[in-house]
VMD Tcl script that draws the C-alpha trace (Angstrom):
set ca {
  {-0.68 100.08 5.22}
  {0.32 103.04 3.04}
  {2.94 105.40 4.48}
  {1.62 108.95 4.79}
  {2.78 112.47 5.52}
  {0.43 114.03 8.04}
  {-0.15 117.79 7.99}
  {-1.51 119.15 11.28}
  {-3.75 122.21 10.80}
  {-3.94 124.64 13.75}
  {-3.91 128.42 13.17}
  {-3.66 128.12 9.38}
  {-7.06 126.96 8.12}
  {-6.56 127.35 4.37}
  {-5.12 125.34 1.50}
  {-3.66 128.37 -0.27}
  {-0.33 130.05 0.58}
  {0.25 127.82 3.61}
  {3.95 127.38 4.44}
  {3.83 124.09 6.32}
  {1.28 122.56 3.96}
  {3.41 123.54 0.95}
  {6.42 121.70 2.36}
  {4.27 118.72 3.32}
  {2.87 118.48 -0.20}
  {6.41 118.43 -1.59}
  {7.35 115.44 0.58}
  {7.62 111.97 -0.91}
  {4.50 110.60 0.78}
  {0.80 111.37 0.15}
  {-0.52 114.04 2.54}
  {-3.36 113.43 4.98}
  {-4.49 116.61 6.77}
  {-5.44 116.50 10.46}
  {-7.33 118.92 12.68}
  {-7.93 118.42 16.40}
  {-10.75 120.17 18.25}
  {-8.68 120.55 21.40}
  {-10.65 119.49 24.47}
  {-8.08 121.18 26.71}
  {-9.22 124.50 25.20}
  {-12.89 123.89 24.40}
  {-13.74 122.41 27.78}
  {-12.78 125.70 29.45}
  {-15.28 127.74 27.40}
  {-18.53 128.47 29.22}
  {-20.71 129.59 26.30}
  {-22.23 126.67 24.35}
  {-22.86 129.10 21.49}
  {-19.33 130.52 21.42}
  {-19.11 132.18 18.00}
  {-15.43 131.32 17.66}
  {-16.13 127.60 17.94}
  {-18.90 127.93 15.34}
  {-16.53 129.78 13.03}
  {-13.83 127.18 13.59}
  {-16.28 124.38 12.77}
  {-17.45 126.18 9.61}
  {-13.85 126.71 8.53}
  {-13.10 123.00 8.97}
  {-16.22 122.14 7.00}
  {-15.00 124.42 4.21}
  {-11.59 122.71 4.20}
  {-13.37 119.34 4.17}
  {-15.34 120.35 1.07}
  {-12.26 121.73 -0.71}
  {-10.33 118.55 -0.05}
  {-13.27 116.38 -1.06}
  {-13.26 118.14 -4.44}
  {-9.61 117.09 -4.76}
  {-10.44 113.47 -3.98}
  {-9.00 113.76 -0.50}
  {-10.32 114.50 2.99}
  {-9.33 115.81 6.42}
  {-9.10 113.73 9.55}
  {-10.99 115.65 12.26}
  {-10.93 114.54 15.89}
  {-12.13 115.96 19.21}
  {-10.13 115.27 22.36}
  {-6.92 115.99 24.22}
  {-4.13 116.26 21.61}
  {-1.87 113.66 23.24}
  {-4.72 111.13 23.34}
  {-5.79 111.90 19.75}
  {-2.24 111.49 18.52}
  {-1.91 108.13 20.26}
  {-5.02 106.96 18.38}
  {-3.92 108.38 15.01}
  {-0.52 106.71 15.23}
  {-2.25 103.37 15.75}
  {-4.66 103.87 12.84}
  {-2.30 105.19 10.18}
  {1.26 104.59 9.01}
  {2.62 108.07 9.58}
  {6.07 108.61 8.07}
  {6.42 112.37 8.70}
  {4.51 115.19 10.39}
  {4.41 118.78 9.17}
  {2.82 121.79 10.86}
  {3.18 125.55 11.36}
  {4.60 127.17 14.48}
  {2.43 128.33 17.35}
  {4.00 130.72 19.86}
  {1.77 130.46 22.91}
  {3.36 128.76 25.95}
  {0.66 126.08 26.24}
  {0.89 125.40 22.49}
  {4.67 125.04 22.69}
  {4.25 122.61 25.60}
  {1.65 120.64 23.59}
  {3.94 120.47 20.58}
  {6.87 119.26 22.68}
  {4.71 116.42 24.02}
  {3.64 115.40 20.52}
  {7.19 115.71 19.21}
  {8.44 113.40 21.98}
  {5.69 110.90 21.19}
  {6.67 110.93 17.53}
  {10.38 110.69 18.32}
  {9.74 107.40 20.15}
  {8.59 106.05 16.78}
  {11.36 107.80 14.83}
  {8.83 110.03 13.04}
  {10.23 113.47 12.06}
  {8.29 116.56 13.15}
  {8.76 119.59 10.86}
  {7.58 123.09 11.88}
  {7.40 126.24 9.74}
  {6.70 129.96 10.10}
  {3.29 130.92 8.71}
  {1.13 133.20 10.90}
  {3.67 136.05 11.09}
  {6.13 137.62 8.66}
  {9.07 137.53 11.09}
  {9.24 135.32 14.17}
  {11.32 134.67 17.27}
  {14.76 136.26 16.77}
  {14.51 137.12 13.07}
  {14.37 140.85 13.86}
  {16.85 141.79 16.58}
  {19.01 144.61 17.83}
  {22.68 144.78 16.79}
  {23.64 142.66 19.83}
  {21.26 139.88 18.79}
  {18.79 140.58 21.58}
  {15.06 141.03 20.93}
  {13.52 144.47 20.65}
  {11.24 145.51 23.49}
  {10.11 148.86 22.04}
  {7.90 148.93 18.96}
  {9.24 151.90 16.96}
  {12.83 150.67 16.51}
  {11.50 147.13 16.00}
  {9.20 148.29 13.19}
  {12.03 150.21 11.55}
  {14.27 147.13 11.54}
  {11.31 144.95 10.47}
  {10.81 147.10 7.37}
  {14.55 147.14 6.63}
  {14.61 143.37 6.71}
  {11.46 143.12 4.60}
  {13.01 145.29 1.90}
  {16.48 143.77 2.11}
  {15.63 140.95 -0.24}
  {13.46 141.94 -3.16}
  {12.71 139.58 -6.00}
  {11.28 140.10 -9.45}
  {8.54 137.77 -10.64}
  {9.06 136.43 -14.16}
  {8.28 139.07 -16.78}
  {7.56 141.79 -14.22}
  {8.64 145.40 -14.33}
  {10.77 147.02 -11.63}
  {7.75 148.41 -9.82}
  {6.42 144.88 -9.39}
  {9.32 143.58 -7.32}
  {8.13 141.80 -4.19}
  {9.86 141.03 -0.92}
  {11.14 137.47 -0.65}
  {9.45 137.32 2.76}
  {6.03 138.08 1.28}
  {6.14 135.58 -1.59}
  {3.18 133.17 -1.52}
  {3.66 129.43 -1.19}
  {2.15 127.86 -4.36}
  {0.46 124.92 -2.65}
  {-1.94 124.44 -5.57}
  {0.92 123.19 -7.76}
  {1.17 120.14 -5.54}
  {-2.48 119.35 -4.74}
  {-2.06 116.02 -6.56}
  {-0.04 114.83 -3.56}
  {-3.03 114.89 -1.20}
  {-3.87 111.40 -0.01}
  {-6.77 110.03 -2.07}
  {-9.37 108.76 0.37}
  {-13.13 108.62 0.81}
  {-14.57 111.57 2.79}
  {-13.96 111.24 6.53}
  {-16.63 112.35 9.02}
  {-16.42 115.72 10.77}
  {-17.71 115.70 14.38}
  {-20.89 117.74 14.84}
  {-20.78 120.82 17.06}
  {-23.29 119.15 19.36}
  {-20.94 116.20 19.86}
  {-18.50 118.64 21.47}
  {-21.14 120.37 23.61}
  {-21.64 123.40 21.37}
  {-24.37 124.83 19.16}
  {-24.32 127.13 16.14}
  {-23.94 130.81 16.97}
  {-26.01 133.61 15.47}
  {-23.19 136.16 15.88}
  {-22.16 137.60 12.53}
  {-18.55 136.96 11.54}
  {-16.82 139.81 9.66}
  {-15.97 139.07 6.04}
  {-12.44 138.14 5.01}
  {-12.85 140.34 1.93}
  {-11.75 143.93 2.49}
  {-11.97 146.57 -0.21}
  {-8.93 148.37 -1.57}
  {-10.70 151.63 -0.74}
  {-10.89 150.82 2.97}
  {-7.18 149.96 3.12}
  {-6.29 153.11 1.14}
  {-8.09 155.38 3.61}
  {-7.26 153.30 6.71}
  {-4.96 155.91 8.25}
  {-7.75 158.52 8.05}
  {-10.65 156.41 9.34}
  {-9.21 153.84 11.76}
  {-9.48 155.93 14.95}
  {-13.19 156.66 14.84}
  {-15.36 153.87 16.28}
  {-18.57 155.15 14.66}
  {-17.07 154.53 11.20}
  {-16.57 151.20 9.43}
  {-12.97 152.23 8.98}
  {-11.06 149.14 10.09}
  {-10.61 145.78 8.37}
  {-12.09 143.57 11.12}
  {-9.84 140.78 9.85}
  {-8.70 139.81 13.35}
  {-10.59 136.51 13.55}
  {-9.29 135.50 10.12}
  {-5.70 136.22 11.14}
  {-6.32 134.36 14.41}
  {-7.42 131.16 12.70}
  {-5.40 131.58 9.53}
  {-8.31 131.62 7.10}
  {-6.36 134.35 5.28}
  {-2.64 134.67 4.54}
  {-0.63 137.27 6.44}
  {1.73 137.51 3.44}
  {-1.09 138.38 1.07}
  {-2.42 141.13 3.36}
  {1.08 142.51 3.98}
  {1.66 142.78 0.22}
  {-1.62 144.67 -0.11}
  {-0.75 146.92 2.84}
  {2.72 147.66 1.48}
  {1.10 148.73 -1.78}
  {-1.76 150.78 -0.34}
  {-1.24 152.05 3.22}
  {1.74 152.09 5.55}
  {-0.44 152.62 8.62}
  {-2.22 149.33 7.89}
  {1.16 147.66 7.44}
  {2.17 148.99 10.87}
  {-0.81 147.21 12.41}
  {0.45 143.94 10.94}
  {3.90 144.70 12.35}
  {2.32 145.09 15.82}
  {1.09 141.47 15.47}
  {4.64 140.30 14.80}
  {6.01 142.47 17.60}
  {3.73 141.04 20.26}
  {4.23 137.48 18.96}
  {8.01 137.82 19.36}
  {7.56 139.38 22.81}
  {5.52 136.34 23.89}
  {8.11 133.99 22.40}
  {11.17 135.67 23.89}
  {9.59 136.71 27.21}
  {7.04 133.96 27.98}
  {6.59 135.24 31.55}
  {4.27 137.93 30.12}
  {1.53 135.31 29.71}
  {0.98 135.42 33.47}
  {2.84 138.45 34.80}
  {3.96 141.93 33.91}
  {6.66 142.38 31.28}
  {8.26 144.68 33.84}
  {8.12 142.55 37.01}
  {8.24 145.57 39.32}
  {4.69 146.38 38.25}
  {3.49 143.19 39.88}
  {3.93 145.05 43.16}
  {0.95 147.30 42.43}
  {-1.80 146.89 45.03}
  {-4.89 146.59 42.86}
  {-8.25 147.40 44.44}
  {-10.01 144.59 42.51}
  {-13.52 145.63 43.51}
  {-15.81 142.93 42.06}
  {-18.89 145.17 41.91}
  {-17.00 147.84 40.03}
  {-15.60 145.19 37.68}
  {-19.16 144.03 36.98}
  {-20.19 147.60 36.06}
  {-17.27 147.79 33.65}
  {-18.11 144.40 32.12}
  {-21.75 145.31 31.53}
  {-21.12 148.86 30.29}
  {-22.63 150.75 33.20}
  {-19.73 152.93 34.33}
  {-21.36 156.29 33.56}
  {-18.66 157.07 31.02}
  {-20.46 156.79 27.67}
  {-17.54 155.87 25.41}
  {-16.45 153.14 27.83}
  {-19.99 151.79 28.14}
  {-20.57 151.83 24.37}
  {-17.40 149.86 23.81}
  {-18.23 147.20 26.39}
  {-21.76 146.78 25.09}
  {-20.48 146.46 21.53}
  {-18.11 143.74 22.72}
  {-20.80 141.86 24.65}
  {-23.23 142.02 21.74}
  {-20.97 141.33 18.75}
  {-17.64 139.93 19.94}
  {-15.94 142.93 18.32}
  {-14.45 146.06 19.84}
  {-12.85 148.87 17.88}
  {-9.13 149.18 18.62}
  {-9.30 152.81 19.78}
  {-11.89 152.02 22.42}
  {-10.02 148.86 23.45}
  {-7.32 151.22 24.68}
  {-9.84 153.52 26.39}
  {-11.70 150.72 28.20}
  {-8.48 149.01 29.26}
  {-7.03 152.25 30.59}
  {-10.26 152.96 32.50}
  {-10.26 149.55 34.19}
  {-6.62 149.61 35.20}
  {-6.08 153.31 35.93}
  {-9.49 154.63 37.01}
  {-10.69 151.56 38.90}
  {-7.29 150.09 39.80}
  {-8.40 146.61 38.78}
  {-5.70 144.14 37.77}
  {-5.10 144.17 34.02}
  {-5.29 140.35 34.07}
  {-9.00 140.57 34.97}
  {-9.66 142.67 31.89}
  {-7.39 140.51 29.74}
  {-9.34 137.41 30.75}
  {-12.68 139.10 30.02}
  {-11.54 140.13 26.56}
  {-10.20 136.60 26.01}
  {-13.66 135.25 26.74}
  {-15.54 137.74 24.55}
  {-13.37 138.78 21.59}
  {-13.91 136.98 18.30}
  {-10.32 137.79 17.37}
  {-8.80 136.85 20.72}
  {-5.09 136.25 20.32}
  {-2.99 135.76 23.44}
  {0.05 137.72 22.24}
  {-1.84 140.78 20.99}
  {-4.44 140.79 23.78}
  {-1.77 140.48 26.44}
  {0.41 143.12 24.80}
  {-2.49 145.57 24.53}
  {-3.54 145.16 28.13}
  {0.00 145.55 29.47}
  {0.41 148.66 27.30}
  {-2.75 150.12 28.82}
  {-1.67 149.27 32.37}
  {1.81 150.71 31.79}
  {3.53 147.46 32.78}
  {4.35 146.25 29.27}
  {6.87 147.01 26.57}
  {5.63 150.54 25.94}
  {8.28 153.18 26.57}
  {5.76 155.80 27.73}
  {5.68 156.53 31.50}
  {3.05 154.97 33.73}
  {1.40 158.31 34.45}
  {-0.37 158.32 31.07}
  {-4.03 158.16 32.14}
  {-6.62 158.61 29.41}
  {-9.44 161.04 30.13}
  {-12.61 159.33 28.85}
  {-14.20 162.74 28.25}
  {-11.24 163.93 26.17}
  {-11.23 160.67 24.21}
  {-14.98 161.07 23.62}
  {-14.51 164.60 22.31}
  {-11.67 163.54 20.02}
  {-12.97 160.28 18.55}
  {-16.78 160.41 18.85}
  {-17.57 164.15 19.14}
  {-21.16 163.83 17.89}
  {-21.84 160.79 20.08}
  {-22.77 158.66 17.05}
  {-21.04 155.60 18.47}
  {-22.42 156.17 21.95}
  {-26.02 156.59 20.79}
  {-25.84 153.37 18.82}
  {-24.84 151.28 21.84}
  {-26.10 153.34 24.80}
  {-29.59 154.48 23.76}
  {-30.45 155.67 27.28}
  {-27.51 158.10 27.33}
  {-28.78 161.59 28.16}
  {-31.81 160.33 30.06}
  {-32.42 159.76 33.76}
  {-31.92 156.04 33.17}
  {-28.22 156.50 32.42}
  {-25.98 156.22 35.53}
  {-23.74 159.00 36.77}
  {-19.95 158.40 36.46}
  {-18.94 155.75 38.96}
  {-15.73 157.59 39.80}
  {-14.51 161.15 39.28}
  {-11.76 161.35 36.66}
  {-9.51 163.79 38.55}
  {-9.79 161.81 41.78}
  {-9.17 158.51 39.97}
  {-6.11 159.85 38.19}
  {-4.53 161.14 41.40}
  {-5.31 157.88 43.22}
  {-3.78 155.87 40.38}
  {-0.57 157.91 40.33}
  {-0.17 157.54 44.09}
  {-0.69 153.76 44.05}
  {1.72 153.29 41.14}
  {4.29 155.59 42.75}
  {4.25 153.59 45.96}
  {4.61 150.28 44.11}
  {7.48 151.55 41.95}
  {9.29 153.46 44.67}
  {13.00 152.90 44.41}
  {12.80 151.38 40.93}
}
mol new
graphics top color blue
foreach p $ca { graphics top sphere $p radius 0.5 }
foreach p [lrange $ca 0 end-1] q [lrange $ca 1 end] { graphics top cylinder $p $q radius 0.2 }
display resetview
């Protein structure tokens, strides 16, 4: 049996500029790619037409076709990772395993189990950084501790990015690129893919799913959109954001490529990529945030958790038009504009006093671009219990947000056609009353802190 290097695809579904794959292809053994449709994750999804699973399946099919053109293939299995790995190790002579890091607590636990299984057979397990620019403790304060506030983190992030510039061969000074943004030239080593007849890819139906009709945003974003991003990104009625979230989530695009483009065209867009790194390192260094508040004292808040009110929020029937438009957009498309993500999250936690974890879980179920680190960070920011340095008494006024970001009600009228008629409900809670109630509840919980 031929000895093989196995490359395990997870959140990096591309052959180009893939850190772990690059190193695997430079190993001394032919490379067989593997992807596991994780039953531990898929079995918890309750929508048989979940658009994310469809997208994932399409992305694997695309990889399958690319590899087939190279005379290779991808081994695709459905099941619990530990069980799949036990089978794979019996079927193939695996000499080494390469993969890219995943920072979610359950993923780290999964990887430790696989690593232990491989260690029993003396098979090395190599992990690499790929889905972020800087990970773990690469960007720290002077004392070596992780940053917990974004602004100083982003400043140090940029300093580090620019601390090591390199000149491509024959380039002028203006074409210098950061060492940390250099692409991995995987294509130079494609000849090291294991040559094998095409392997079968499990059908969606075999995993209990069906193709979704939800439209997935394109991975191609114009230079013009990035150039004007800082001027258009806050207005939900405009197509002024990249909508690349799902592609970053599953790694169908390279973060390094997009960061190079952002550095060239728009610093505000670059800052959004830095937020991804920031929340990923928060999750890595403070894993308790996956289930509790970053600031534990906020877990003392007595949430009202009214299920009927939560249902009105979920279905976009709160009587606050910008909140309702955002929730209906989410339910219909799997997308929600970032500005209204903040507004809806603030409304749920501050106006209704419903636990941020309820909203986080709903977004996790609905968002095409769901990412634990960013979703969790955003919700804790909105609830005031996260890393944000602003005081807890920041309570967004939905009316003021409406006036500022959708003054002509273009966004609202698209998603809430009955707005302005007798069919549209009155506000479910008065803003002034809700704000005062929120401040009192928070004050009691944080008394003495």
